[in-house]
N, CA, C and O of each residue as an XYZ file, in Angstrom:
604
protein
N       0.854     -1.328      0.013
C       0.063      0.105      0.130
C       0.946      1.052     -0.013
O       2.138      0.963      0.278
N       0.195      2.310     -0.623
C       0.962      3.541     -0.375
C       1.012      4.202      0.874
O       0.098      4.125      1.695
N       2.237      4.966      1.076
C       2.620      5.489      2.793
C       1.183      6.372      2.933
O       0.677      7.036      2.029
N       0.797      6.248      3.952
C       0.030      7.146      4.445
C       0.366      8.191      5.575
O       0.705      7.859      6.711
N       0.221      9.626      5.093
C       0.403     10.770      5.897
C      -0.463     11.300      6.443
O      -1.381     11.824      5.813
N      -0.396     11.302      7.774
C      -1.251     12.143      8.831
C      -1.286     13.430      9.082
O      -0.145     13.817      9.334
N      -2.337     14.576      9.148
C      -2.238     15.701      9.489
C      -2.743     16.054     10.733
O      -3.796     15.481     11.011
N      -2.274     16.889     11.636
C      -3.042     16.946     12.858
C      -4.497     18.128     12.426
O      -4.366     19.194     11.824
N      -5.387     17.727     12.776
C      -6.472     18.973     12.679
C      -6.965     19.591     13.973
O      -7.604     20.637     13.865
N      -6.740     19.050     15.278
C      -7.239     19.774     16.346
C      -6.736     19.185     17.393
O      -5.961     18.271     17.109
N      -6.882     19.362     18.388
C      -6.472     18.868     19.693
C      -7.260     19.592     20.727
O      -7.078     20.801     20.871
N      -8.217     18.874     21.540
C      -9.480     19.711     22.466
C      -9.484     18.741     23.684
O      -9.411     17.540     23.424
N      -9.570     19.175     25.136
C      -9.547     18.555     26.162
C     -11.215     17.886     26.519
O     -12.307     18.373     26.228
N     -10.928     16.766     27.156
C     -11.941     16.376     27.557
C     -12.458     17.133     28.677
O     -11.545     17.838     29.107
N     -13.584     17.302     29.373
C     -14.018     17.971     30.316
C     -13.246     17.436     31.543
O     -13.176     16.230     31.780
N     -12.659     18.402     32.326
C     -11.881     18.313     33.476
C     -11.173     16.618     33.705
O     -11.348     15.953     34.726
N     -10.377     16.172     32.513
C      -9.515     15.201     32.365
C      -8.424     15.259     31.879
O      -8.096     16.297     31.304
N      -7.469     14.084     31.969
C      -6.676     14.010     31.240
C      -6.347     13.486     30.105
O      -5.274     13.110     29.632
N      -8.133     13.529     29.480
C      -7.963     12.954     28.095
C      -8.177     14.003     26.927
O      -8.797     15.054     27.086
N      -7.732     13.695     26.015
C      -7.760     14.872     24.843
C      -8.151     14.043     23.673
O      -7.678     12.912     23.556
N      -9.027     14.554     22.750
C      -9.086     14.287     21.334
C      -8.497     14.774     20.457
O      -8.582     15.966     20.163
N      -7.818     13.973     19.902
C      -6.918     14.657     18.529
C      -7.769     14.014     17.413
O      -8.124     12.845     17.262
N      -7.979     15.058     16.718
C      -8.321     15.500     15.421
C      -7.616     14.945     14.093
O      -7.380     15.993     13.492
N      -7.166     13.950     13.330
C      -6.351     13.606     12.645
C      -6.859     13.388     11.111
O      -7.934     12.806     10.972
N      -6.187     13.797     10.009
C      -6.883     13.503      8.625
C      -5.548     12.971      8.136
O      -4.375     13.070      8.498
N      -6.365     12.228      6.943
C      -5.337     11.582      5.716
C      -6.204     11.421      4.800
O      -7.395     11.601      5.057
N      -5.817     11.082      3.651
C      -6.068     10.857      1.971
C      -6.321      9.384      2.074
O      -5.483      8.549      2.410
N      -7.994      9.080      1.636
C      -8.231      7.559      1.613
C      -7.442      6.992      0.189
O      -8.083      7.387     -0.785
N      -6.526      6.374     -0.121
C      -6.040      5.684     -0.733
C      -6.915      4.976     -1.960
O      -6.656      4.871     -3.159
N      -7.963      4.569     -1.236
C      -8.605      3.790     -2.411
C      -9.633      4.825     -3.244
O      -9.926      4.674     -4.430
N     -10.186      6.058     -2.261
C     -11.094      6.659     -2.955
C     -10.670      8.253     -3.252
O     -11.366      9.128     -3.768
N      -9.161      8.344     -2.704
C      -8.830      9.764     -2.656
C      -9.398     10.906     -2.097
O      -8.989     12.052     -2.279
N     -10.576     10.494     -1.251
C     -10.949     11.550     -0.137
C     -10.117     11.658      1.010
O      -9.335     10.823      1.463
N     -10.367     12.710      1.386
C      -9.444     13.728      2.858
C     -10.766     12.705      4.343
O     -11.945     12.941      4.605
N     -10.085     11.951      4.762
C     -11.017     11.625      5.831
C     -10.323     11.539      7.126
O      -9.292     10.994      7.520
N     -11.463     12.436      7.775
C     -10.855     12.522      9.665
C     -11.166     11.361     10.143
O     -12.000     10.530      9.786
N     -10.235     11.393     11.188
C     -10.299     10.237     11.951
C     -10.248     11.100     13.267
O      -9.748     12.224     13.221
N     -10.814     10.536     14.565
C     -10.775     10.831     16.118
C     -10.157      9.918     16.846
O     -10.576      8.771     16.693
N      -9.284     10.075     17.593
C      -8.693      9.437     18.732
C      -8.277     10.124     19.830
O      -7.898     11.291     19.917
N      -8.405      9.142     20.794
C      -8.472      9.828     22.442
C      -6.751      9.623     22.895
O      -6.195      8.541     22.709
N      -6.142     10.623     23.407
C      -4.904     10.441     23.892
C      -4.784     10.927     25.057
O      -5.724     11.690     25.280
N      -3.822     10.823     26.211
C      -3.780     11.200     27.454
C      -2.632     11.918     27.671
O      -1.654     11.731     26.947
N      -2.612     12.874     28.748
C      -1.720     14.145     29.255
C      -2.114     14.486     30.266
O      -3.271     14.228     30.600
N      -1.261     15.176     31.062
C      -1.956     16.093     32.173
C      -1.825     17.618     31.761
O      -2.193     18.603     32.401
N      -1.089     17.541     30.295
C      -0.915     19.451     30.041
C      -0.812     18.947     28.532
O      -0.604     17.817     28.091
N      -1.050     20.299     27.817
C      -1.512     20.006     26.286
C      -0.111     19.397     25.741
O      -0.102     18.545     24.852
N       1.298     19.994     26.453
C       2.248     19.981     25.783
C       2.790     17.999     25.635
O       3.565     17.465     24.841
N       2.044     17.460     26.668
C       1.932     15.823     27.014
C       1.297     15.525     25.803
O       1.813     14.794     24.957
N       0.093     16.108     25.667
C      -1.323     15.590     24.927
C      -0.674     15.471     23.393
O      -0.790     14.454     22.709
N       0.069     16.748     22.941
C       0.735     16.831     21.903
C       2.193     15.637     21.686
O       2.691     15.143     20.674
N       2.377     15.566     22.512
C       3.526     14.564     22.417
C       2.715     12.948     22.096
O       3.039     12.269     21.122
N       1.795     12.575     22.945
C       0.839     11.563     22.670
C       0.446     11.854     21.030
O       0.691     10.917     20.270
N      -0.055     12.899     20.528
C      -0.717     12.722     19.549
C       0.508     12.415     18.486
O       0.315     11.628     17.559
N       1.700     13.034     18.655
C       2.701     12.908     17.489
C       3.206     11.542     17.670
O       3.790     11.050     16.705
N       3.090     10.882     18.684
C       3.611      9.341     18.621
C       2.360      8.481     18.143
O       2.476      7.371     17.623
N       1.430      8.978     18.325
C      -0.067      7.885     17.690
C      -0.101      8.147     16.076
O      -0.678      7.358     15.328
N       0.635      9.448     15.548
C       0.437      9.646     14.448
C       1.561      8.742     13.709
O       1.284      8.134     12.675
N       2.952      8.687     14.351
C       3.953      8.172     14.032
C       3.475      6.344     13.973
O       3.680      5.599     13.015
N       2.974      6.063     14.961
C       2.472      4.825     14.604
C       1.632      4.308     13.810
O       1.800      3.209     13.282
N       0.513      5.131     13.619
C      -0.401      5.115     12.384
C       0.046      5.198     11.137
O      -0.549      4.548     10.277
N       1.089      5.945     10.804
C       1.991      5.907      9.472
C       2.966      4.665      9.345
O       3.349      4.192      8.275
N       3.333      4.177     10.707
C       4.405      3.164     10.489
C       3.483      1.675      9.909
O       3.848      0.814      9.109
N       2.080      1.817     10.737
C       1.366      0.636     10.430
C       0.529      0.838      9.355
O       0.134     -0.120      8.691
N       0.186      2.063      9.088
C      -0.548      1.915      7.527
C      -1.748      1.633      8.080
O      -2.534      1.034      7.347
N      -2.273      2.029      9.695
C      -3.670      2.074     10.044
C      -4.820      2.314      9.726
O      -5.856      1.914     10.258
N      -4.654      3.100      8.680
C      -5.989      4.048      8.586
C      -6.699      3.152      7.789
O      -7.795      2.783      8.211
N      -6.221      2.651      6.528
C      -7.244      1.686      5.399
C      -7.681      0.476      6.395
O      -8.893      0.272      6.468
N      -6.976     -0.196      7.028
C      -7.321     -1.698      7.662
C      -7.954     -1.655      8.854
O      -8.300     -2.763      9.262
N      -8.258     -0.594      9.651
C      -8.774     -0.348     11.071
C      -9.777     -1.335     11.307
O      -9.644     -2.032     12.313
N     -10.704     -1.508     10.601
C     -11.921     -2.231     10.586
C     -12.445     -2.761      9.244
O     -13.364     -3.573      9.352
N     -12.069     -2.484      8.094
C     -12.668     -2.873      7.101
C     -12.321     -4.486      6.687
O     -11.194     -4.871      6.998
N     -12.997     -5.212      6.175
C     -12.886     -6.450      6.009
C     -12.261     -6.461      4.428
O     -12.537     -5.526      3.676
N     -11.338     -7.664      3.942
C     -10.771     -7.997      2.762
C     -12.177     -7.656      1.585
O     -11.939     -7.090      0.518
N     -13.591     -8.083      1.962
C     -14.511     -8.207      1.002
C     -14.541     -6.698      1.045
O     -13.937     -6.253      0.069
N     -14.972     -5.862      1.736
C     -15.406     -4.681      1.414
C     -14.293     -3.827      0.947
O     -14.656     -2.794      0.382
N     -12.883     -4.043      1.065
C     -12.202     -3.420      0.591
C     -11.626     -3.610     -0.938
O     -10.983     -2.897     -1.708
N     -12.232     -5.051     -0.987
C     -12.164     -5.300     -2.641
C     -13.133     -4.873     -3.379
O     -13.033     -4.774     -4.602
N     -14.276     -4.546     -2.654
C     -15.323     -4.104     -3.423
C     -15.198     -2.456     -3.419
O     -15.840     -1.953     -4.341
N     -14.666     -1.732     -2.771
C     -14.062     -0.296     -3.107
C     -12.897     -0.273     -3.847
O     -12.679      0.757     -4.483
N     -12.085     -1.192     -3.909
C     -11.027     -1.014     -5.199
C     -11.655     -1.088     -6.164
O     -11.588     -0.204     -7.017
N     -12.562     -2.329     -6.321
C     -13.182     -2.212     -7.910
C     -13.945     -1.159     -8.249
O     -13.980     -0.593     -9.341
N     -14.584     -0.906     -7.232
C     -15.801      0.369     -7.674
C     -14.739      1.661     -8.211
O     -14.962      2.341     -9.212
N     -13.676      1.800     -7.398
C     -12.720      2.546     -7.850
C     -12.318      2.507     -9.008
O     -12.521      3.549     -9.632
N     -11.559      1.281     -9.834
C     -10.930      1.099    -10.904
C     -12.056      1.237    -12.203
O     -11.757      1.574    -13.349
N     -13.290      0.919    -11.756
C     -14.246      0.899    -13.026
C     -14.659      2.530    -12.991
O     -15.019      3.039    -14.053
N     -14.608      3.307    -11.835
C     -15.002      4.643    -11.864
C     -13.995      4.939    -12.574
O     -14.319      5.218    -13.728
N     -12.660      5.008    -12.319
C     -11.583      5.758    -13.081
C     -11.877      5.450    -14.587
O     -11.854      6.441    -15.317
N     -12.084      4.536    -15.037
C     -12.322      4.475    -16.604
C     -11.214      3.897    -17.230
O     -11.069      3.959    -18.451
N     -10.148      3.149    -16.228
C      -8.935      2.881    -16.517
C      -8.972      0.974    -16.770
O      -7.995      0.258    -16.990
N     -10.106      0.645    -16.672
C      -9.674     -0.952    -17.197
C     -11.273     -1.099    -18.093
O     -12.372     -0.592    -17.871
N     -10.908     -1.787    -18.881
C     -12.452     -2.270    -20.137
C     -13.447     -2.815    -18.983
O     -13.089     -3.218    -17.876
N     -14.687     -2.748    -19.443
C     -15.757     -3.843    -18.952
C     -15.540     -4.734    -18.966
O     -16.036     -5.171    -17.927
N     -14.968     -5.684    -19.572
C     -14.539     -7.328    -19.821
C     -13.616     -7.424    -18.632
O     -13.767     -8.406    -17.904
N     -12.726     -6.585    -18.346
C     -11.671     -6.781    -17.515
C     -11.893     -6.705    -15.922
O     -11.183     -7.184    -15.037
N     -13.219     -5.883    -15.800
C     -14.025     -5.499    -14.606
C     -14.669     -6.566    -14.279
O     -14.748     -6.907    -13.099
N     -15.193     -7.213    -15.201
C     -16.076     -8.366    -15.172
C     -15.088     -9.701    -14.584
O     -15.630    -10.559    -13.888
N     -13.721     -9.793    -14.897
C     -13.009    -10.755    -14.979
C     -12.617    -10.685    -13.225
O     -12.678    -11.575    -12.378
N     -12.212     -9.279    -13.116
C     -11.915     -8.740    -11.626
C     -12.926     -9.278    -10.702
O     -12.619     -9.960     -9.725
N     -14.274     -8.931    -11.053
C     -15.389     -9.011    -10.070
C     -15.370    -10.755     -9.765
O     -15.565    -11.109     -8.603
N     -15.160    -11.689    -10.706
C     -15.181    -13.126    -10.380
C     -14.103    -13.274     -9.590
O     -14.389    -13.955     -8.605
N     -12.786    -12.858     -9.615
C     -11.743    -13.126     -8.701
C     -11.915    -12.404     -7.343
O     -11.660    -12.966     -6.278
N     -12.212    -11.551     -7.406
C     -12.675    -10.897     -6.202
C     -13.850    -11.948     -5.322
O     -13.801    -11.935     -4.092
N     -14.725    -12.701     -5.926
C     -15.703    -13.347     -5.501
C     -14.516    -14.597     -4.890
O     -14.233    -14.833     -3.716
N     -14.164    -15.029     -5.710
C     -13.148    -16.328     -5.206
C     -12.644    -15.931     -3.494
O     -12.991    -16.488     -2.453
N     -11.659    -14.700     -3.713
C     -11.078    -14.196     -2.734
C     -12.313    -14.276     -1.606
O     -12.333    -14.915     -0.554
N     -13.115    -13.594     -2.062
C     -14.148    -13.350     -0.756
C     -14.744    -14.740     -0.308
O     -15.567    -14.802      0.604
N     -14.442    -15.490     -0.765
C     -15.185    -17.062     -0.222
C     -14.137    -17.436      0.530
O     -14.413    -18.125      1.512
N     -12.435    -17.033      0.239
C     -11.747    -17.625      1.316
C     -11.574    -16.778      2.455
O     -11.867    -17.131      3.598
N     -11.049    -15.546      2.120
C     -10.658    -14.663      3.420
C     -11.317    -13.568      3.465
O     -10.751    -12.698      4.128
N     -12.558    -13.202      2.892
C     -13.531    -11.954      2.581
C     -13.685    -11.652      3.678
O     -13.777    -10.425      3.691
N     -13.805    -12.174      4.980
C     -14.397    -11.714      6.383
C     -13.117    -11.474      7.222
O     -13.193    -11.106      8.394
N     -11.824    -11.713      6.533
C     -10.543    -11.187      7.262
C     -10.683     -9.550      7.658
O     -11.050     -8.687      6.862
N     -10.366     -9.355      8.848
C     -10.141     -7.771      8.846
C      -8.634     -7.483      8.079
O      -7.648     -8.181      8.318
N      -8.628     -6.659      7.388
C      -7.774     -5.919      6.450
C      -6.668     -5.733      7.256
O      -5.566     -5.890      6.731
N      -6.747     -5.365      8.676
C      -5.421     -5.047      9.455
C      -4.823     -6.226     10.021
O      -3.697     -6.176     10.516
N      -5.612     -7.455      9.974
C      -5.239     -8.775     10.518
C      -4.788     -9.606      9.480
O      -4.281    -10.677      9.814
N      -4.878     -9.306      8.188
C      -4.655    -10.064      7.125
C      -3.040    -10.324      7.082
O      -2.155     -9.471      7.159
N      -2.893    -11.860      6.924
C      -1.568    -11.870      7.355
C      -0.881    -12.947      5.871
O      -1.519    -13.503      4.978
N       0.548    -12.911      6.106
C       0.603    -13.873      5.018
C       0.302    -15.361      5.310
O       0.430    -15.824      4.176
N       0.103    -16.017      5.809
C      -0.328    -16.803      6.512
C      -1.705    -17.280      6.023
O      -1.888    -18.319      5.390
N      -2.594    -16.454      6.367
C      -4.106    -15.954      5.513
C      -4.047    -16.451      4.457
O      -4.758    -17.405      4.143
N      -2.947    -15.761      3.471
C      -2.725    -15.484      1.896
C      -2.648    -17.247      1.598
O      -3.491    -17.921      1.005
N      -1.401    -17.697      2.196
C      -1.182    -18.729      1.629
C      -2.187    -19.938      2.102
O      -2.308    -20.883      1.322
N      -2.856    -19.958      3.238
C      -3.667    -20.929      3.248
C      -4.591    -20.893      2.261
O      -4.990    -21.928      1.727
N      -5.157    -19.316      1.817
C      -6.068    -19.548      0.944
C      -5.629    -20.063     -0.117
O      -6.339    -20.897     -0.679
N      -4.687    -19.804     -0.529
C      -3.717    -20.446     -1.995
C      -3.920    -21.865     -1.586
O      -4.647    -22.490     -2.357
N      -3.535    -22.418     -0.733
C      -3.347    -23.931     -0.519
C      -4.536    -24.664     -0.388
O      -4.527    -25.895     -0.412
N      -5.845    -23.815     -0.214
C      -7.118    -24.708      0.359
C      -7.664    -24.264     -1.410
O      -8.316    -25.213     -1.844
N      -7.584    -23.423     -2.180
C      -7.652    -23.342     -3.586
C      -7.313    -24.411     -4.252
O      -8.100    -25.073     -4.928
N      -5.748    -24.721     -4.060
C      -5.211    -25.620     -4.877
C      -5.931    -27.120     -4.546
O      -6.131    -27.990     -5.394
N      -6.262    -27.207     -3.154
C      -6.748    -28.136     -2.425
C      -8.497    -28.646     -3.123
O      -9.094    -29.722     -3.093
N      -8.781    -27.575     -3.578
C     -10.331    -27.624     -4.041
C     -10.149    -27.720     -5.506
O     -11.073    -27.398     -6.253
N      -8.949    -28.166     -5.992
C      -9.331    -28.529     -7.384
C      -8.626    -27.166     -8.268
O      -8.209    -27.499     -9.377
N      -8.510    -26.218     -8.041
C      -8.234    -25.393     -8.776
C      -6.783    -25.282     -9.449
O      -5.781    -25.544     -8.782
N      -6.718    -24.966    -10.516
C      -5.137    -25.078    -11.397
C      -4.492    -24.135    -11.147
O      -5.142    -23.090    -11.174
N      -2.893    -23.982    -10.774
C      -2.193    -22.706    -10.523
C      -2.358    -21.531    -10.889
O      -2.364    -20.539    -10.160
N      -2.546    -21.586    -12.379
C      -2.801    -20.292    -13.010
C      -4.391    -19.911    -12.535
O      -4.795    -18.758    -12.681
N      -5.009    -20.663    -12.123
C      -6.475    -19.920    -11.474
C      -6.583    -19.482     -9.956
O      -7.489    -18.907     -9.353
N      -4.922    -20.111     -9.406
C      -4.682    -19.463     -8.168
C      -4.089    -18.066     -8.004
O      -4.145    -17.253     -7.082
N      -3.548    -18.054     -9.107
C      -2.317    -16.778     -8.983
C      -3.184    -15.708     -9.509
O      -2.951    -14.566     -9.113
N      -3.996    -15.871    -10.208
C      -4.978    -14.835    -10.808
C      -5.355    -13.550     -9.711
O      -5.040    -12.367     -9.584
N      -6.092    -14.393     -9.115
C      -6.640    -13.696     -7.637
C      -5.543    -13.414     -6.645
O      -5.667    -12.396     -5.964
N      -4.841    -13.921     -6.530
C      -3.547    -13.555     -5.886
C      -2.935    -11.892     -6.640
O      -2.578    -10.848     -6.093
N      -2.988    -12.097     -7.383
C      -2.361    -10.967     -8.166
C      -3.035     -9.674     -8.235
O      -2.520     -8.556     -8.198
N      -4.638    -10.091     -8.372
C      -5.514     -8.988     -7.941
C      -5.236     -8.442     -6.523
O      -4.809     -7.299     -6.359
N      -5.473     -9.241     -5.559
C      -5.079     -8.903     -4.272
C      -3.909     -7.691     -4.044
O      -3.879     -6.627     -3.425
N      -2.990     -8.431     -4.871
C      -1.636     -7.887     -4.759
C      -1.449     -6.714     -5.104
O      -0.651     -5.999     -4.496
N      -2.218     -6.248     -6.252
C      -2.576     -4.976     -7.195
C      -3.410     -4.123     -6.237
O      -3.170     -2.958     -6.553
N      -4.238     -4.145     -5.261
C      -5.166     -3.686     -4.758
C      -4.522     -3.204     -3.540
O      -4.659     -2.020     -3.234
N      -3.670     -4.186     -2.637
C      -2.703     -3.724     -1.860
C      -1.979     -2.761     -1.858
O      -1.863     -1.984     -0.911
N      -1.331     -2.681     -3.046
C      -0.486     -2.059     -3.481
C      -1.066     -0.309     -3.516
O      -0.328      0.577     -3.948
């Protein structure tokens, strides 16, 4: 996936506590829209809260946490395919092929949260497809589509 860059949009203290609400924004790599996210950080002073916010930004950028936080592989692939079709960069016949491959992906790992997707999940999916009688080329095509989407 492309690198995600977070920008701080605000920091405000929650009533009479050491909790602060940090408002961050980033550009969604699938839709290209600016997305605001709200996070809670702790600090007795504003300076401590700013340090906690900055540490959170570094962690999110390192992990790429904006895209995968709660989205399933199925939802991610739907958004990716909608984006590809909407951009006009693929032919309708290619879109149909991609949709068929996305259905294969969904039937094996569609319910896995994107943030939790691991090499073991993907390897297991490909192994299971082979065990179900799919030819090696039929296994590699959905894998390439998933790889393209994740970039």
